[in-house]
C-alpha positions, 0 to 999 in steps of 0.5 A: 500500500501507499502507506507502508512507509508510515512511521518512517517519513515523519515522526508525527502520524495519525489515523482517523477511523469511523466505526463500523455499521451499527443497528441504527446505521443499518436502519437509517436512523439518527443515532447521536449518543444512543449506544447502538451495537455493531451489526454482523456487517459492522464487525466485518467492516471493522475487521476489513479496516484492521486488515487494511491497516495491518497490510499498511505496516502502521504501528500504533502507540495508543488508541483513542475512542468514545464511550459508545460501544460501536466505536469501542468494539470497532477499536478492539476488532481493529487492534486484533486484526493488526495484532496490536491488542497490547496498546493502551486504549483511552475512552473519552466522552468528548469523542462521542458522536454529535448529539442529534437532539429530538431527531434521535431515533427518527428515520432519516429519509422520513425526516427528509420527506417531512422537512425537505432535503435542505433542512435535513442536510443543514441539520446533519452537515452544516456548521452552526445549525443544531437540530431541535433539542431533546428534553429529559423525557425523551426515551433516548435521553443520555442522562438515564445512562450510568456512564454519564452519571458524573457529568449530567450537566455536560450532556447537550440537548442538541449539538451543531458541528460548531458545538461538537468541535468545541468539545473535540478541540479540548480532546485535541489540545489536551490529549491528541496533540501532546501525544503526537508531539511526543512522537506517538503514532495514534489511532482515533476511532470515532463517529462521523461528525466528531471526526469531521470536526477534528478534520475540519480544524486539521485541514482548515476547512471553511465553515461554509464548505464543511457541509460538503464533507462526509466520511465513510464508515470503517475506512482508515484515513491516514495523515502524516504531519509536520512538527507543527502538526499540520498535514503533509501533502499526499504522495501524489501531491493532490487532495483526495478525490473522494471529498476534494478537501483532504491531504489525508490518504484513504487507505481503502482508495479514493474511488472506493470511498467515493462510491460509498459516499454516493450510496450514503447520500442516496440512502438519506436524501433520495426519496425516490429510492425506497430500498434500504441501500444498507441491506439491498443487492448493491450492499451485498456486492460491497459485503462480498468485496469486504470478505474478499479483502480480508482473504478467503474464508471457508463456508462455515466462516461465511455463514458466521459473517452473514447478516442476521437480525437475531445476531444483531439483537444480541448485545456485547454483554450477552455475547461476551467472549463468543465474539472474540472467539469468532474473530480469532477463528477468522483471523486464522484463515487470513 
């Protein structure tokens, strides 16, 4: 891969990674701080991301992720695939997804049909236009979750990207930047809008343009930085073709990322498409590509990685070590 020299050309290396598919990604619902688990497809996406990183030769010193299990489990799966389970993993609420307020739990396409494309796109992608606020009586109010018991006053009722960046900047300034300046190579596994807020700062993207920046799930975005933690140019000297904004390099390839982003845009905004593109025929083709990317698997392993609503209904607590066992068995095939 193009990034086989990572850790060699500069002392300052960083990889961003969005989590794999969760149940509400599959169902096209606004998620925010709701703690939705990975689907079996999401496990596969995370494993593919790990294999891409493994083949790149990158060696991490530490990993950072949110308090939400779709990102935590993605981190664990990636580190298993890269054979780097031994590194420290730090969890921080400031890496949680943007809070979508009263939209949480709603179907995105239904919201487009009700409010129109422009308004929903502003809610999802603009700089300073937050969705309607969530109150404490909402069924998905995070204040009911014990992980936030000591920070109830910090829980947002809704967030714009500007609000999200305000908290992600604290993480960057107090955690990520000092680690990078110490010469550590770090992995940040997070959520689309939280990562957008950090990339916006890193790439100096104008607030009026950030509405056009989207990130795919589970495709590593690698940066080489200079001593001032500014992005070094890509090896080809151009900005990425998938978004047109970035000096970072998509380790899955620009063309593959562009196709995923086009699909994701249609999934939300194209009301003429009634099919769920996360589970339809074209998605099956994408899954086949992912399975191919991590190597040949025997029929039993293919059966285990096939999509199953029953399997998705099982959360991390009930599955426990069984998940790790399945992934370890898969790893032996690679």
